[in-house]
C-alpha positions in Angstrom: 85.7 129.4 68.4 86.9 126.5 67.3 85.9 124.0 69.9 82.5 124.4 71.0 80.0 122.4 73.4 76.4 122.7 74.0 75.0 121.4 77.4 71.5 122.1 79.0 68.2 120.0 79.4 67.1 117.4 77.3 64.3 119.4 75.5 65.8 122.7 75.8 67.3 123.0 72.1 70.4 121.6 72.5 70.3 120.1 68.8 68.5 122.6 67.0 70.6 125.4 68.2 74.0 123.0 67.6 72.2 122.2 63.9 72.5 126.0 63.2 75.6 126.9 64.7 77.2 124.4 62.5 75.8 125.9 59.5 77.0 129.7 60.9 80.8 128.1 61.5 81.1 125.0 59.4 83.0 123.4 62.5 82.2 119.7 62.1 79.1 118.7 64.8 79.1 115.5 66.9 75.9 114.4 68.6 76.8 112.9 72.4 73.5 110.9 71.8 74.5 109.8 68.3 77.5 108.2 69.6 76.1 106.9 72.6 72.9 104.9 71.5 72.6 102.0 69.3 69.9 101.7 66.5 68.2 98.9 68.3 68.1 101.2 71.5 70.8 100.1 73.5 74.3 101.7 74.0 77.7 101.3 73.5 80.3 100.6 76.4 81.2 103.4 78.7 84.7 103.0 77.4 83.7 102.8 73.2 82.2 106.6 74.7 84.9 107.8 76.5 87.7 106.6 73.6 85.1 108.2 70.9 85.0 111.4 72.7 89.0 111.9 73.0 89.2 111.1 69.2 86.6 114.1 68.6 88.4 116.4 71.1 91.7 115.8 69.3 90.6 117.1 66.1 91.1 121.2 65.7 87.7 121.6 65.3 84.3 120.9 66.7 81.1 121.7 67.7 79.6 118.8 70.7 76.1 118.7 71.1 74.9 116.5 74.7 75.2 116.6 78.0 76.4 113.2 79.4 77.6 114.5 82.8 80.3 111.7 83.7 82.5 113.3 80.6 81.6 117.0 80.9 84.6 118.2 82.9 87.1 116.5 80.0 85.0 118.3 77.2 85.3 121.7 79.3 88.8 121.2 79.5 89.2 120.7 75.7 86.9 123.3 74.7 87.1 127.0 74.2 83.3 128.1 74.4 80.4 126.7 76.3 76.4 127.4 75.3 74.1 126.2 78.0 70.8 126.2 77.8 69.2 126.9 81.2 65.6 126.9 80.4 62.6 126.4 82.4 61.2 122.6 83.0 58.2 123.6 81.0 59.2 124.8 78.2 61.9 121.6 78.2 59.0 119.0 78.4 57.1 120.9 75.7 60.5 120.3 73.4 60.9 116.5 74.2 56.7 116.2 73.6 57.1 118.4 70.0 59.7 115.6 68.9 57.7 113.0 69.7 57.3 110.8 65.8 59.8 112.8 64.2 63.2 111.3 62.7 65.9 113.2 64.4 70.1 113.0 63.5 71.0 112.5 67.2 68.8 109.0 68.0 68.7 106.4 65.4 65.0 105.8 66.1 61.6 107.3 66.7 60.3 108.3 69.9 57.0 107.5 69.7 55.7 108.7 73.3 57.9 110.2 76.6 59.5 107.6 78.3 58.4 108.3 82.4 62.2 107.7 83.1 63.1 110.0 80.4 60.2 113.4 81.8 61.6 112.5 85.4 65.2 113.1 84.1 64.2 116.6 82.8 61.9 117.6 85.9 64.7 116.7 88.1 67.2 118.2 85.7 68.0 122.1 87.1 67.8 120.6 90.7 70.0 117.4 90.3 72.3 118.6 87.2 72.5 122.7 87.0 74.4 123.0 90.4 77.1 121.0 89.6 77.4 122.3 86.0 77.6 125.8 87.1 80.1 124.7 89.2 82.0 123.1 86.6 81.7 126.3 84.7 83.1 128.7 87.4 85.9 126.2 87.6 86.9 126.6 84.0 85.3 129.9 82.8 88.4 131.9 82.6 89.8 130.3 79.7 86.3 129.8 77.9 83.4 132.0 76.3 80.3 131.0 78.4 77.4 131.9 77.0 73.6 131.0 79.0 70.6 131.1 77.2 67.4 131.4 79.8 65.2 131.5 76.5 65.1 130.1 73.2 65.1 133.2 71.9 68.1 134.6 73.5 69.8 131.2 71.5 68.2 132.3 68.3 69.2 136.2 68.8 72.8 135.0 69.2 72.7 133.1 65.9 71.3 135.8 64.2 74.2 138.4 65.6 76.7 135.7 65.1 75.6 134.9 61.8 75.8 138.6 61.1 79.4 138.6 62.0 80.7 135.7 60.3 79.6 137.2 57.1 81.1 140.1 57.4 
């Protein structure tokens, strides 16, 4: 694994997993949310965002954390490993709620409440986004390692096993 993407519903645990994976591998970690969002809660242009993603993917090694469906296919083309968090909606809402009031590496401000639009995004993710993600995974799975987590405990178990392999 040299180029990995971590995708899935907001609140599913992607960022926590990405940070632990980075600790195990030493690969540079890039948060799409941190690239997209500005501290004043606006965002950069799509062109600047796309440019930054291309810069990252031109590097020899990386982990990219985040969805951003518009750019998913190009990231799939460049990666060698995909981690998909396909967790129940309730778990994702709980994850998003639990991080309220906490500082995060990937967002340059502290969220104080769960934005109704963001909650709606979580609630409709499985219906609106997952079918397209699975379709893209089917398209690229022949030359990618695809790991799908249905629970956070599966992700933790993967990391435990992976850390053991990396140490020896």
